Backbone bond lengths (Angstrom), bond angles and torsions (degrees), N, CA, C in turn:
res aa  C-N    CA-C-N  psi(-1)  N-CA   C-N-CA  omega(-1)  CA-C   N-CA-C  phi
1 M - - - 1.405 - - 1.517 110.89 -
2 A 1.317 116.87 132.52 1.488 121.92 -176.21 1.525 110.45 -71.25
3 I 1.317 115.36 144.25 1.431 119.39 175.21 1.517 109.44 -77.69
4 K 1.361 117.03 133.52 1.446 119.09 -176.46 1.522 110.06 -88.05
5 A 1.318 113.26 164.47 1.483 121.38 178.91 1.563 107.30 -66.38
6 T 1.326 115.81 147.03 1.463 122.22 171.47 1.532 107.77 -89.52
7 I 1.297 113.96 129.79 1.479 119.57 -178.88 1.546 108.58 -90.62
8 C 1.297 116.67 123.14 1.454 122.62 175.81 1.532 109.11 -115.49
9 K 1.308 116.87 139.97 1.432 121.11 177.68 1.526 108.75 -113.38
10 A 1.333 114.29 139.34 1.456 119.66 -179.43 1.503 107.89 -134.56
11 S 1.329 114.00 126.85 1.493 120.90 167.57 1.526 104.47 -96.35
12 L 1.336 115.79 110.14 1.464 121.15 -172.34 1.508 110.48 -115.05
13 Q 1.341 116.94 117.51 1.453 124.89 175.11 1.524 106.99 -95.42
14 I 1.336 115.67 121.50 1.450 119.59 -179.46 1.480 110.04 -114.29
15 A 1.347 116.04 127.94 1.472 123.75 172.07 1.503 107.14 -123.44
16 D 1.340 116.10 95.60 1.464 121.93 -177.03 1.516 106.62 -104.25
17 M 1.295 120.06 94.19 1.446 125.28 -178.39 1.524 111.41 -64.66
18 E 1.306 118.39 -28.62 1.454 122.75 -178.06 1.522 113.37 -72.50
19 R 1.323 116.62 -36.03 1.470 119.91 179.11 1.522 110.21 -104.93
20 H 1.310 118.91 0.53 1.479 122.33 -176.19 1.528 110.17 54.93
21 Y 1.320 114.73 50.40 1.430 122.52 179.83 1.513 109.11 -119.01
22 Y 1.340 117.30 114.77 1.447 122.54 -178.03 1.519 108.39 -131.55
23 R 1.323 115.00 108.60 1.454 117.52 -175.31 1.542 109.74 -157.78
24 D 1.301 115.62 155.50 1.468 123.30 172.17 1.508 108.80 -102.32
25 H 1.323 115.84 139.56 1.460 122.51 179.10 1.506 108.59 -125.90
26 A 1.315 117.31 133.51 1.452 122.94 171.68 1.508 106.62 -100.35
27 L 1.307 119.01 106.16 1.462 123.86 -171.88 1.502 111.94 -110.68
28 T 1.332 114.03 144.70 1.471 121.86 172.44 1.501 105.94 -117.78
29 L 1.372 115.82 120.76 1.427 120.97 178.70 1.523 109.27 -110.86
30 A 1.308 116.28 123.52 1.502 121.08 174.27 1.544 105.23 -88.85
31 R 1.318 114.35 110.54 1.454 120.34 -179.63 1.525 109.72 -91.19
32 H 1.364 117.23 109.26 1.431 122.76 177.68 1.506 110.01 -57.02
33 P 1.353 119.26 145.58 1.492 121.44 -178.79 1.498 113.69 -53.97
34 S 1.376 116.80 -31.21 1.492 117.55 -178.82 1.513 111.88 -92.68
35 E 1.351 118.99 3.22 1.477 120.94 -179.79 1.525 109.23 -86.46
36 T 1.289 115.80 137.19 1.472 122.52 -179.54 1.566 108.22 -86.12
37 D 1.295 115.62 163.77 1.484 120.52 172.50 1.548 109.71 -59.56
38 E 1.345 115.40 -40.12 1.453 118.98 179.92 1.517 112.74 -59.28
39 R 1.317 119.04 -45.12 1.461 123.13 179.23 1.527 110.00 -66.15
40 M 1.297 117.55 -44.15 1.463 120.28 -179.85 1.557 111.40 -59.51
41 M 1.293 114.61 -40.89 1.510 120.49 -179.03 1.531 109.15 -71.62
42 V 1.329 119.14 -32.34 1.458 120.71 177.33 1.557 106.88 -68.48
43 R 1.330 117.71 -38.61 1.464 120.44 177.37 1.548 109.57 -60.42
44 L 1.327 113.88 -44.97 1.473 119.36 -179.58 1.502 110.97 -63.27
45 L 1.347 119.20 -39.98 1.457 122.74 178.65 1.531 108.91 -66.44
46 A 1.308 118.21 -43.89 1.461 121.10 178.21 1.532 111.61 -59.34
47 F 1.300 115.59 -36.42 1.461 120.60 177.04 1.577 108.36 -64.73
48 A 1.275 116.44 -45.88 1.467 121.68 179.45 1.540 112.18 -60.55
49 L 1.328 115.73 -40.68 1.490 120.56 -177.27 1.511 112.41 -68.34
50 H 1.350 117.18 -23.22 1.447 120.83 -175.74 1.550 112.60 -123.60
51 A 1.307 114.94 13.39 1.480 120.47 -173.32 1.512 112.93 -50.28
52 S 1.340 113.66 136.35 1.421 122.49 174.52 1.528 107.78 -157.56
53 E 1.291 115.67 174.93 1.467 120.46 -177.66 1.510 112.47 -62.70
54 Y 1.345 117.62 -34.41 1.462 122.67 -174.90 1.516 116.20 -101.68
55 L 1.319 118.09 3.96 1.469 123.35 -179.76 1.517 107.63 -75.14
56 E 1.346 116.53 133.60 1.457 119.96 179.48 1.525 112.25 -144.80
57 F 1.334 117.63 158.68 1.406 121.41 176.01 1.512 111.14 -78.21
58 G 1.364 117.79 141.10 1.441 122.91 177.44 1.555 109.43 -110.08
59 Q 1.310 114.43 -170.14 1.469 121.53 178.91 1.482 112.76 -101.84
60 G 1.360 117.16 33.36 1.449 123.19 -173.85 1.543 117.03 -48.65
61 M 1.309 115.88 -35.22 1.454 120.82 -177.40 1.528 112.53 -71.50
62 T 1.329 116.70 -27.53 1.437 119.99 -175.86 1.545 113.68 -116.94
63 A 1.350 117.31 -8.02 1.473 118.69 179.20 1.537 107.72 -134.72
64 D 1.331 116.09 122.67 1.470 121.82 -176.96 1.517 111.47 -68.27
65 D 1.350 118.60 -21.61 1.442 121.10 -177.33 1.521 112.41 -92.42
66 E 1.329 118.01 10.48 1.468 122.64 177.44 1.491 109.91 -127.75
67 A 1.323 114.37 150.88 1.468 121.34 175.64 1.523 109.71 -83.85
68 D 1.316 115.47 163.44 1.480 121.12 169.27 1.543 109.37 -64.68
69 I 1.306 114.43 -40.35 1.483 122.45 178.05 1.526 105.56 -143.43
70 W 1.324 115.99 141.07 1.463 118.13 177.62 1.498 110.78 -152.63
71 Q 1.346 112.07 162.20 1.432 120.06 175.53 1.532 108.39 -131.32
72 K 1.318 115.35 126.65 1.479 119.75 179.96 1.515 108.62 -113.61
73 D 1.340 116.59 153.73 1.441 117.96 176.23 1.536 107.03 -87.42
74 L 1.305 118.96 -176.82 1.457 122.87 -172.29 1.529 112.60 -69.22
75 T 1.341 117.44 -15.37 1.443 120.44 175.90 1.514 111.74 -89.16
76 G 1.321 119.73 -8.48 1.468 123.60 -176.31 1.501 115.12 97.70
77 A 1.395 114.97 -5.33 1.444 119.17 178.48 1.573 109.90 -68.33
78 I 1.319 117.35 141.43 1.478 120.34 -173.83 1.514 106.16 -87.15
79 E 1.301 114.15 118.25 1.480 121.69 176.83 1.512 111.11 -85.74
80 L 1.346 116.61 -42.15 1.451 121.83 -175.37 1.500 109.02 -137.93
81 W 1.350 115.98 132.09 1.456 122.21 178.36 1.526 106.72 -125.15
82 I 1.326 117.43 123.99 1.472 122.10 -177.79 1.516 108.53 -121.41
83 D 1.345 116.08 125.20 1.440 120.99 174.22 1.557 108.23 -115.97
84 V 1.325 113.25 151.09 1.446 120.26 -178.32 1.514 108.39 -122.39
85 G 1.373 116.01 137.05 1.436 118.16 178.25 1.507 111.47 107.23
86 L 1.352 114.87 -144.92 1.468 120.44 -178.36 1.525 108.43 -123.62
87 P 1.301 117.70 73.08 1.473 120.32 -177.01 1.512 112.11 -67.71
88 D 1.362 114.27 154.20 1.463 120.93 177.16 1.525 109.83 -61.84
89 E 1.279 117.02 139.35 1.468 122.50 -176.49 1.522 111.24 -58.16
90 K 1.302 118.98 -35.95 1.452 123.35 -179.99 1.541 110.22 -63.97
91 L 1.380 115.62 -40.40 1.459 119.93 178.98 1.547 110.54 -68.58
92 V 1.327 116.92 -35.34 1.477 119.01 176.91 1.527 110.54 -65.98
93 R 1.335 115.90 -43.34 1.443 119.82 178.43 1.527 113.16 -62.18
94 K 1.336 116.85 -38.95 1.461 123.63 175.94 1.518 109.61 -63.49
95 A 1.309 118.26 -43.59 1.452 122.66 177.59 1.521 111.16 -62.44
96 C 1.328 117.18 -39.58 1.478 120.25 176.87 1.507 112.70 -62.23
97 G 1.294 118.70 -29.23 1.432 125.72 178.03 1.546 112.20 -76.14
98 R 1.333 115.56 -26.43 1.457 120.33 -176.06 1.532 113.52 -97.48
99 A 1.320 118.57 -23.34 1.482 120.55 -172.33 1.508 111.06 -118.99
100 N 1.307 116.46 154.33 1.447 121.01 174.32 1.508 112.15 -67.33
101 Q 1.307 116.72 -39.15 1.488 121.09 179.91 1.529 109.17 -137.81
102 V 1.287 118.21 136.59 1.442 124.42 176.25 1.526 111.46 -123.82
103 V 1.315 116.76 130.56 1.487 122.00 177.79 1.502 107.78 -124.56
104 V 1.335 117.50 131.13 1.475 122.40 172.91 1.500 107.17 -113.31
105 Y 1.319 115.25 125.18 1.473 121.97 171.68 1.528 106.99 -101.00
106 C 1.340 115.58 104.93 1.467 119.93 179.24 1.513 108.14 -99.07
107 Y 1.306 114.92 154.59 1.482 122.06 177.56 1.502 108.93 -157.23
108 G 1.304 117.53 167.98 1.468 121.09 -177.90 1.475 114.72 122.28
109 G 1.339 118.77 13.84 1.451 123.87 174.98 1.519 111.34 66.97
110 R 1.274 116.66 -126.75 1.493 123.51 -173.63 1.533 110.08 -62.05
111 T 1.310 117.37 -33.51 1.492 120.74 -179.38 1.518 109.76 -63.94
112 A 1.355 117.32 -41.95 1.462 120.41 178.61 1.543 111.09 -66.67
113 E 1.320 117.22 -39.47 1.480 120.85 178.12 1.527 109.43 -62.46
114 M 1.335 118.30 -41.71 1.445 121.64 -178.77 1.546 109.69 -68.11
115 W 1.368 116.58 -42.00 1.465 121.06 177.35 1.515 111.80 -58.16
116 F 1.382 116.16 -42.54 1.483 118.37 179.85 1.531 111.32 -68.00
117 A 1.329 115.14 -44.18 1.486 118.46 -179.74 1.510 111.08 -60.89
118 Q 1.293 118.12 -38.36 1.473 122.14 178.94 1.517 113.15 -68.53
119 N 1.360 117.43 -28.65 1.453 119.75 -177.88 1.505 115.73 -110.46
120 S 1.326 118.45 0.85 1.475 120.92 -171.03 1.526 114.19 -60.51
121 S 1.338 116.82 -35.69 1.478 118.71 179.04 1.526 111.39 -65.07
122 Q 1.332 117.32 -38.72 1.442 120.71 176.00 1.527 112.14 -69.43
123 F 1.312 115.80 -40.34 1.465 120.86 -179.29 1.538 111.24 -65.94
124 A 1.356 117.50 -31.46 1.467 121.38 -176.95 1.542 109.47 -61.75
125 R 1.323 118.93 -25.38 1.436 121.40 -178.23 1.517 113.35 -78.46
126 Q 1.311 116.70 -14.67 1.482 121.98 -176.94 1.525 109.56 -93.39
127 K 1.311 117.10 102.68 1.447 124.61 -173.64 1.547 111.65 -70.83
128 N 1.315 117.93 -22.22 1.465 122.84 -176.37 1.539 112.32 -102.20
129 L 1.342 116.89 17.21 1.425 121.01 -175.75 1.531 112.65 -111.86
130 S 1.335 116.72 132.38 1.460 123.68 169.43 1.494 109.19 -117.30
131 V 1.339 117.51 140.20 1.461 121.70 177.16 1.540 106.96 -123.51
132 I 1.304 116.00 122.89 1.465 122.06 179.02 1.513 110.13 -116.10
133 N 1.315 119.46 128.38 1.432 122.50 176.45 1.534 108.20 -98.16
134 L 1.339 114.81 133.10 1.448 120.20 176.05 1.539 107.41 -107.61
135 P 1.299 118.93 113.13 1.481 122.13 -177.63 1.530 111.62 -55.90
136 Q 1.322 114.81 147.24 1.459 123.12 -175.26 1.502 113.01 -58.52
137 Q 1.334 118.18 -35.95 1.452 118.99 -178.28 1.523 111.91 -58.28
138 G 1.342 116.02 -43.13 1.452 120.10 -179.55 1.505 112.71 -73.33
139 T 1.316 120.61 -41.06 1.433 121.52 -177.78 1.527 112.08 -69.23
140 R 1.344 116.36 -35.32 1.453 117.83 177.99 1.532 110.43 -71.01
141 A 1.341 117.34 -34.67 1.461 120.32 177.08 1.565 109.20 -66.84
142 M 1.344 117.44 -37.80 1.449 122.01 175.01 1.510 111.46 -60.24
143 A 1.347 116.00 -42.27 1.479 120.65 -178.59 1.543 110.34 -59.59
144 A 1.315 117.40 -31.23 1.461 120.71 179.71 1.545 111.14 -68.27
145 L 1.330 116.94 -18.06 1.476 120.30 178.91 1.543 111.15 -85.05
146 A 1.291 117.49 -11.80 1.480 121.19 -173.56 1.545 111.89 -67.44
147 Q 1.308 115.52 133.40 1.448 124.78 176.60 1.527 108.53 -149.17
148 R 1.292 117.08 167.06 1.507 119.97 176.57 1.541 111.37 -65.58
149 N 1.326 115.98 -36.21 1.484 120.70 176.08 1.504 106.56 -125.04
150 M 1.366 116.93 121.61 1.455 119.88 -174.62 1.528 108.91 -127.44
151 Q 1.329 113.98 142.77 1.465 125.44 171.12 1.514 105.28 -114.91
152 L 1.326 118.60 102.07 1.439 122.88 -174.03 1.534 111.89 -119.02
153 Q 1.326 113.85 152.33 1.455 122.90 173.93 1.547 107.28 -126.38
154 C 1.306 114.51 132.35 1.460 122.30 178.23 1.532 109.24 -121.18
155 T 1.317 118.51 119.83 1.414 122.94 176.95 1.509 110.49 -115.44
156 I 1.331 117.37 129.47 1.451 123.03 -178.15 1.511 106.72 -124.03
157 Q 1.370 115.98 116.99 1.444 120.44 -178.69 1.493 109.19 -157.59
158 D 1.370 115.25 137.10 1.468 123.45 175.30 1.547 111.50 52.35
159 G 1.337 114.62 38.61 1.498 118.53 176.68 1.539 113.40 79.48
160 Q 1.341 116.94 0.76 1.484 120.06 178.23 1.512 107.84 -104.39
161 V 1.333 114.23 145.90 1.469 122.29 177.12 1.516 108.95 -124.52
162 W 1.322 114.68 125.08 1.468 120.97 177.52 1.490 109.29 -118.19
163 L 1.326 115.99 132.97 1.460 123.25 176.29 1.508 108.77 -123.45
164 G 1.321 118.90 127.90 1.442 120.74 -177.33 1.526 111.20 -145.50
165 D 1.334 114.31 163.75 1.449 121.12 179.11 1.544 112.04 -120.65
166 G 1.326 117.73 16.40 1.464 119.37 -176.51 1.511 113.72 95.60
167 R 1.310 118.63 -30.44 1.491 123.22 177.95 1.530 108.90 -106.43
168 E 1.293 117.37 -47.45 1.467 123.57 -178.79 1.526 110.66 -115.12
169 S 1.322 116.24 148.22 1.455 122.26 176.56 1.501 108.16 -134.10
170 V 1.363 115.35 134.11 1.455 121.71 -176.69 1.525 109.65 -121.84
171 M 1.321 116.29 127.28 1.476 119.70 171.71 1.510 107.14 -89.72
172 V 1.335 114.64 126.10 1.450 121.05 -179.30 1.533 109.29 -110.11
173 E 1.312 114.90 117.85 1.456 120.68 -179.76 1.543 108.61 -83.43
174 Q 1.306 114.98 142.37 1.491 120.66 174.55 1.523 109.53 -114.52
175 V 1.316 117.70 120.68 1.442 121.89 177.42 1.543 107.53 -106.09
176 V 1.303 116.95 113.34 1.447 121.30 -179.44 1.537 107.97 -78.61
177 L 1.302 115.44 116.77 1.477 122.43 176.52 1.493 113.05 -92.58
178 K 1.339 115.67 -33.14 1.474 123.09 176.50 1.502 107.75 -150.08
179 E 1.306 114.07 133.44 1.453 120.54 178.94 1.534 109.03 -112.96
180 S 1.328 116.28 137.75 1.449 118.59 179.35 1.525 112.14 -72.61
181 F 1.330 115.60 153.57 1.462 119.59 177.56 1.527 107.15 -88.65
182 D 1.300 117.18 143.98 1.473 119.89 176.76 1.521 106.71 -80.55
183 T 1.314 114.47 110.47 1.467 121.02 179.85 1.513 113.44 -96.86
184 S 1.334 117.04 5.37 1.472 120.47 -176.30 1.536 111.48 -82.17
185 S 1.342 120.51 -18.20 1.460 119.03 -177.58 1.485 113.07 -94.76
């Protein structure tokens, strides 16, 4: 018998001073049996960084044709595709062909750095791709906040991101490895 996903609930308060986005979200995260607390919390952080009315979690971990998080317009066209971890370069390229904007949040310390170095020449060709590295110190501290039921606050201001649960607060650094080009002008 297959092990089922663990359901985690998060009440997430977002105060994004940079985008002037202030909203509470009641989120349900299906945590795949092979997913770590660290990866789940990176997914949650990625959601907070891009939060909008139409942003939703996908089946990215179990389906290559879906993002971990995505936003579609009313016609079903993919506006934003977000992957977490170290996805295969071919899958990233495919996502870039399907979505207006693709963002990959990689983490894992030296492993993430080696993954980016190995794929950077291929990534450079993708004009709608951004790659952000989250240093291990921050992602491991976020993993310590993981619970089945979470009350979290995320504050984004002056390039800094803070995630807390009322007792602990973690500053998460974002290192931009590749930034997308604005092709709308």
